[in-house]
N, C-alpha and C positions, 0 to 999 in steps of 0.2 A: 504494500500500500504506500502511495506517495505521501510524504509528510515533511514538514520543516526539519532541517538537519540532514536530510539525505543528500547524496551527491549523485546526480544523474550522469551516466556515461563517463564517470571519472573526471567530470569537468564542471558541471553546474551545481553549486551548493545551494540548496533551498534555505532561505532565511526565515520568511514568514508568509502567511497567506494574505494576498491582496484583495481577493474577492472570490465568491462562489456563485455559480449560476446554474441554470437548468441543464446546461450541456457541458460545461467545463469549469475547472477551478484554476485560478491564476495565483502564482507565487512570485514573490521577489526572490531573486537568486543572484549569486555572484559567479561570474565566469572566471574560473581559477587560472585559465590559460591567458586570457587577454586582460585579466584584472579589471573587470568592469561589472557594474550591476546590470542585470537583464531581467525581463519578465518571462516566466515560463508558464505556458498554458497547457493543462493536461486534460484530455478527454475524460468525461465522467465514466465511472466503472461500468454502468449499465450500457454504455455505447461502445466499450472496448471490444465486446464480443461480436459486434456486427461487422463482418468483413467488408461489406459495401461501404459503410460509413468510414471505416479506417482507410480504405483505399481512396475514397474521395477526399478525405481529410489530408492525406499525404500528397495527393496530386494537386489539389487546389492550393495547399499551403506552399508547395514548391513554386506553383505558378505565380502566387502572390509575392513571393520573394523577389521576383523580377521587377516589381513596382518600386521604382526609386523616385521618391518625391519628398520634399521637406515637410509636407503635411499628411504623409502616410506613415504609420508606425512600421518600421523596418522589420522584416522577418530574417533572423540570422541563421536559424538551424531548425531542422525537423528530425526527430529521432524517436527511439523506443527504449524504455527502461522498465524492468520488472513487468514486462508484458503490457505496458501502458504507453499509448502514443502521446507525444508532447511536441510542442514547437517553442522555439526560443525567439523572443521579440525584443525590440528596443524598449527599455524601461523609461516611461515618461513620468517624471515626478510632478504631481499636481492632482487635479481632480477631473471628472468628466464634465461635459457641457451641461448635463442635467443639474449637477450640483452648482455649477457656475451660474446658471440662470437663477437658481434659488437665492444664492448668496449675493449676486450683484444686481438683481432686478430693482428698478428699471435700468436697462442697459442703454447707453447713448446710441442714437441711431447710426452714427458714423462707425461706432465700434461694432454694431451688428453687421453693417455692410462689410467691414474689413474682415471679420471672422468668416462670414459666409463666402466671401471671395476666395479665402484660403481653402475652405471645404470644397467649393465647386471646382477649383483648380485640381485638387486631389482626385475628385470623382471623375473629372474629364480624363486624367491620365489613366485611371483604371479602365474607363470605357474604351480608350484608345487601344488598350491591350485586350479588349473583348472580355473584360471581367466586370460583371454586374454585382454590386454589393448585396442587394436583396434585403438587407436588414439595417438600413440607415436609421439611426435614432440618436438622441443626445447621449445616451449611455455608451454608445460606440464611438464617440468623438471625445478625445482626451484634450485637456487644456494644460500646456506645460507651464513651468514657472515664469516664463516670459509672456504668457498670454496667447501663445500661438496654438492653433488647432491641429490635431493629428488624428486621422481616422484609423480605427483598428478593426479587427475581425473581418477583413475581406475574405480570407480563406475559409474561416470558420463558417461565415454566413452562407457561402456557396456549398461547402461540403455537407452542412447539416440542414439544408433548407427543408428536406423532407421530414426529418425528425422534429425540427422546431415547430412544425405545424401540428404535431400531435402532443406537444408538451404544454400543458396549461400555463405554467409559470412563464415560459419563454414567449408564448403567443400574447399573453396579457401585456408583456413589456413591449411588444412590437406592434400590436394591432392599432395603436394610436397613430402610427405612421404608415399603415398598410394602404397601398394603392387600391382603387376600386377593382381593377382587373385581377389583382392578387386575391382580393376578398371573394371574387367569383370563382377562384380556382384556376385562373389562367397563368401561364408562365410569365415571370417577371421580365421586364425589358429595361433598357436605359431610361425610358420614360417613367418606369416605376420608381427608379431611384430619384428622378427629378420631382415626382409627387412627394416622396418622403422629405426631400430637401425643402419643398414649399411648406410642409407642415412644421418642420424644424424652424424655418424663418418665422412662421406664425407664432410659435412658442417663445422665440427670443424677443418678439415685439410685445407679446401680451402676458407672458409668464405662465401660460397654461396651454394645453392642447385644445383643438377645436371641438372634438367630439368625446363625450364621456358616456358611460353606460354601466349597467349592472353586470354585464358579461362581455367576453371577447366577441361573441356573435352579434350582440346588439350594437357594439361600437363598429364592427365591420360593416353591418348593414347601413349605418349612417354614412360611411365613406362613399357608398355609391348611390345613396338615396337623397342626401341632403347637401346643400351648398355649404362651402366653407364660410363661416361667419366673417363679417367685416372687422379688420383690425382697427380701423378708424372709429368704429363704434365703441371700442374699448379705450382708445386714446386718439382724440380728434387731432392731436398735433402731428400724428404720423402723416407724412406727405402722401398724396393720392398715388404718385408714381411708385412709391414703395409698396403700397397696398396692391397695386396692379401686378407687381412681381409675384406676390402671394397668390392672387387669383389665377394668373396664367400658369404658374407651376402646378397648381392643384386642380386644374380642369379635369372633369370626370373622364372625358374621352382623351386617351393618350395623344391622339392626332392634334388636339388643340393645345397641348403643352409646348414648352420650349423644345426645339429639335435636339438640343444638346445642353450639357452643363455649361459649356463655354458660352452659348447664347444667353443662358440665364444670367451668367456672371456679367456679360456685356451690358445687359439691360439694368442689372442691379447697380453697376458702377456709376451710372448717371442718375440714379433714382433720387438723390438728394440735391441734384443740381438745380440752381435757380431757374434755368431754362425750362425745366419741367414742372415748375411750381403750380401751374394751372392746368395740368394734364387731366383729361376727362377720365372718369371711372371706366375700367376695363369691362366690356360687356361680354358675358359668357355666351358663346354661340348656342343657338337654339337646339342644336343636336346634342349638346353636351349631357343633358340629364335624360335624354330619350334616345340612347344609342340603338341602332337597328339590331334586332335579335334574329338570328337565322335559325329556322326550325329544320332539323335534318330530315331528309327523305328516307323512309323506311323501305329497303329493298323488297320487291314483290308485294308491296302494299297495294291498296285500292287504286292509287293513281299511277302505279308503276307500269311502264310500257311492256314489261315482261309478263304481266298478269294476263293470260289468255283464257282463264277458266271462270272468272268471276261472273260474266254475263254470256256464257256460251249459247244459251237457249234463246237469247233475245235477237231480234232482227239486227242486221248489220247497220242499217240506216233508219233508226227509229226517230220520228220527228220529235223535237223538243218543245214541250208546252210553253206558251208564253207566261203561264202562271208560275213556272218553276225556272227562273232564270239561272244562267250558269254561275253567277256570283253566289247564289244561295247554295248550290251543290259544292262549289269550291270551299265555301266556309265550313260546310259539314265535314268535308274531307280533311281540311286542316285541323279541325277540332279532334277528329278521330286520330290523326297522326300525333297530335300533341298529347292526347290521353295515353297513347301507346308508349310514347317516349317517357312520360312521367312514370308509368308502370314499370318500365325497364329500370329507371333510376332508383325507384323505391326498392325493387328486388335486389339491385346491386348494393344499395346501402344496407339492406337487411343482412346480406351475406357478410359484408365488411364488419358490421356491428357484432354479428354473432361470433366472428372469429377474433375480435379484438378484445384485449384485456382492458379492464377499467383502470382509470387513473385514481390513485389513492395518495394521501399525504402521509409522510413519515411522522409518527407521533413523537411528542417530546419525552424522551427517555431519561433525561438527566436526573441524577439522584436516586434512580431505581436500582434494586439488586438485579443481577442477571436473570433470576427467575421471574421477577416482575416484568422486566423488559421483554422477555420471551412471550409472556402472556399478552402484553400490550401489542406486540407485533402480530401475534396470531389473531387478535381481535380486529386489527386493521387489515387483515388479509395479506400479511407480509411474513417473510421467513427470516430467522436469525442467521446471520452470516458468520464471519470470523471475529475472534476476540483479539484486541490489541491492548497492551497494558502500558500505562504511563503514570508518572508521578503527578500529584496535584496538591496544592496548598489549601484548596477549598473543599474538595470532595473526599469523603472518608474512604478508606481502603475497601475494595470490593464493590463499590457503587459505580454506576455508569457516569462518565464525564461527558460524553457526547456520542453521536452516531454518525455513520457515513453510509448514505447521504444524510445530511443534517435534517433537523426537525422542520416540518412543514414543506419540505421539498416534494414535488409531485413525481411519483414513480408508478410503474405498472404493478398491478396486484401480483402477489407471489414473488416479487423481487426480494433479493437478499439484502439485509441491512447489517453492516458491520458495527460492532460495539467497541468503544474505547473505555476501558475499565481502569479505575484508580488503583495504583499501588500504595496509596497513602502519600504522606508528605515526603519529599525527597530528603535523603540523608547524605551527609558528607563526613569525611574523615578528618579529625583534628590533627594538626601537625604538632611537632615538638617546638614550642615557642620560647623555651628557655634560652636566654642570651640575646633575644631580639628586643628592639625598642618597643616599649609598652604602647606609646601613642600610635605607632604604625599598625601593630597587631590589633589594637582596639578598633581603629577605623575600619580595618579589613573585615573583622568579625561582625561589627555592627551593620555593615552593608549587607551581610548575609542574613541578618535578623537575629543574631546571637546577643544575649544580654551579657555585658562585660562589667566586672567589678574589680576594684583595685585594693590590695592590702599592702601597705607600705612596710618595708623591712629596712631598718637602719643598718647601714654597713658602709665601710669604705673600701670593700674588696671588689666592688663593681661600680660602674658608672651610674650616675643618677638616671632613673627611668628604664634601666634594663630589667628584664623579667628574670626573676630568680626561681620561681615555682609556678605551677598551674594546678588547679583543683581537679581537672579531668585529664587523665594521662593521654599521651600521644597515641594515635591509631584508633581511638574510639570513634565509632560512627554515631552521629547525633542528628536530631531534627532541629534545625536552627531556631525556629520560633519557640521551642520548648526547652531550650538549653540556656543555663546561666553558668558562666565560667569565671572563677576568681583567680587573679594573678598576684603573686607576691612581687612587688616592685621595689627596686633598690632606692633608698633615700639616704643621702650622705649624713654621717655623724658630723657634728660640729668640728671643723678642721682648724679653727682659730682658737687655740687653747688660751691665749692671753686676752680674748674678747676685745681685740683691737678694733677701734672705730675706723670706718672707712666710708667714702662717698658712694652712694648708690648710683649705679650706671643708668643711663637713659635706655629703657627697654622698649621704647616705641618701635614697631616694625619687627620685633622678634616673633619667631614661631614658638609653638609649645616645646619643641625639642630644644631650641636655642635657650629657652628659659631654664630648662632642666640642667643643661650644661653650665649655665651661669650660676645656678643655685649650688651645683656641686663644686664649682670653682671657689666661691666666696663663703659658702656655708649658710645661706639664707633659705627660708622656706617660702615657696611660691604657692599662693592660693589663686586659682583661676576662676573667673566668671565670664559670661558671654553677653554680647549686646549687638544690635544691628548698627550698621554704619554705611553711609553713602560714600565716604571718602577713603576708608581703609579697607584693603583687600581682605577677603575671607581668610581666617586663620592667623592674622597678624594682630599684634598688641595695639590697642587703641590708647589705653592710659594705664597709669600705675599709681599706687599709693603705698608708701611715701613717694614724693616726686623725685625725679632725677636730681642728683647732687646732694640729697639729704644725707646727713651723717648717721649711720646705723652700725650696730655691732653684729658680729656673726651670730646666727641663730635667730635673727629678727625675721618677722613675717612681712612679706611684700605681696600686696593684692594687685593683680593685673586683670584688665578686661580685654578679651580677644574678640575680634570682629566676626560676626556671622554674615557679613555682607549687607546689601540694602534690604530694608524691610519690604517684602513683596506686597504687603497690605497697606502701606502708607499712601494715603491719597493726597495728591497735590492739585491745586487749582491752576489751570493754564489757560491763557487767553490768546486768541488769534484774531487779527483784523485783516480781512480779505477784501481787496479791491474788486469791484464788479463793473466792468465796462459795459456801457449801453451799446447795443447793436441795432441799428435802424433796419427795418424790413425793406424788401425790395420796393421800388417805386410803385409797382402795380398793385401792391397790397397795402400801401400806406394810407389809403382812404377808406379802409374797412370800418365797419361799425364799432369795432373794439377800440378805436382811437380815443384818447383822452380829450378833455374839454379844450386843451391847447392845440389839438390837432395832431399830437404825436402819439404814434402807436406804442404802447408800453411793452416792455419785456417782462414775462412771467418768471419769477425767481423762486426756486425751492432750495431750502437749506436742510441737509441731513447731517446729524452729528451722532457719534458713537463714543460712549465713555462708560463709567461704572453704572450709570443710571439711564443711559439712552441707547437705543438700538439704531445702528447706522442705516437700516433699511426702512425706518419710519421717518416721515417728514417732520422736521422740528418747527419750521416756520415757512410761510409763503408771503410774498409781497411783489408789487410791480415797481419798475423803475422806468423813467423816461429820460434819464441822463446818467452819466457815470456815477456810481455810488459805492458804498462799502458797507460791510456788515462785521460786527464783532461777536465772536462766539466764545463761550466760557466752558471749559471741560474739566471734569473731575477724573483725574487719571492716576494710575500707579503702574508698577511693573506687571502686576497681575491683570490690570484692566487698562491697557493702552488706549489712547484716544484716537479719533479720526473724524474727518469731516468731508463733505462733498457738496459743491455748489452747482446747481443745474439752472441753466438759462434757456427757456423755451425748449426743454427736452434734451439739451446738450450739456454735458459736464464741462465746466470751464475752469474749475479749481478743485483740487482734492489733496489730502495728506493723510497718511496712515501711520500707525505705531508711534503716536505722540506720547512721550512719558515725562517731558519737562518743557 
């Protein structure tokens, strides 16, 4: 079973899980040969045994590796390990477009256009190589740290197109972007990808998808029965030219859509241009919602030229009565053919349903005993698979940590579900710490979760701070959270027999180890306390008492305060004054009804702020300006709650700043 920590093909070391889907799991891995991070996608266990899926997966993944484009996630390698197929891809550090829309909405129009142009350029390259994505959606578009879009899952989408339509979870994620022809069961084309891109553009402009429903079927029906809603109805500031791009890309009839992704990009590029400010609304062709449907001719049917027996006893040239025109007979014949075709479809569907296993969800087995898990799986019409054992700090020994596939994943009934069972809390072996520096050992063990105590032993036979004994002997295996270890630590005996008076050194900037060395040298006792500080590095002395230069005798006690670094919870008040330049509208729109009493058309200003008490995605204030102006904002910020602001003028971001802490 593939899991973090494994090394695939002696090269790719899996670090952690990045995501889990209905068809594949994705891991962050490190390429040990090229010394770089990569993403590794592994086909789900229940698909590994389908030779057709595996063959398509390998073929299409290799074909996709030929797509070289800055906005397409690169495919580096395709392989097999432990009987499981995987592919190695470029690792994109960031989020997907779905999360980007949620976190950054409303997105400035120019930013929407720029991102869509990158996506369209990538799709055009794929289409030029005769590769259709088939599953374009925001979840398959990654946004890197620099804000650039990168499309992923080209090979997976093609290789698993048949399986994805039978998996409820996968279909529910994709049906919002499904073209009408795909919803009817037709093969996807380049125009199908363009339809999905139109829906993605709709979502970037409105923050939501155009069609919702209680099920995947109800949403699919809306794709070929209902018109895509107006984005300007959601936001009147969206230019008509930009809305027209959405309408044309999402035409129901593929023939009415853009002929290519390049053509859509060309139209989108000028959608914000002042020259198109008064463009008329795109009119959907009349044939778009009423496409011609062709009824198949049944061989040897009533109208077939090969049927010579249906009216063998009738005269060859019988007069046709004027009361029974040909149109009426033709209508009856067409109805009979239609009924026959429907009957055949129903019979075919019945055969398919009878031979198809139902989809069931994997139950939540966490915290159960293996016997309880087996009973729960049986009730869900599933079988128990293999056991794998792992340490856990939260789940008691013998109980289920998780399952593979995970809870709520849709699988076929009678599928096997593997269990990950707890070995209990991890144990580790204690070393021999005698002779080591106490402060170093203490820090290391506390990181592991061990409770560490100190018992001072006065001696001049060892340096101050050295460990002389330990309460638990070396080699013992322990559970960190349940272990307390006490160390005997050397403390120097007074070395100044005559109690000579001396000037105390300035200890500012000393570390704990340096303090112990000084205490051993002059024979004083150091008492340490801790405090937050914005100016002194963590672990360094902030202050001392008595002060530097004070005359003390050997054996005296010196109190020092060591820095814990800045207080993450300290809130500061920060102000920013931002200039807002007025932008006059084009001459043709300056006489609109929205003009002020002075005849000047105002700019609409929206201010967004984020700090300890404000959400950056919520409007803080709105106002209009008719000349250059400015606004002052006040933020309550800290290291834990950095501040940010965004100024929007007539739908366009004109100023913003993030990670404000001072």
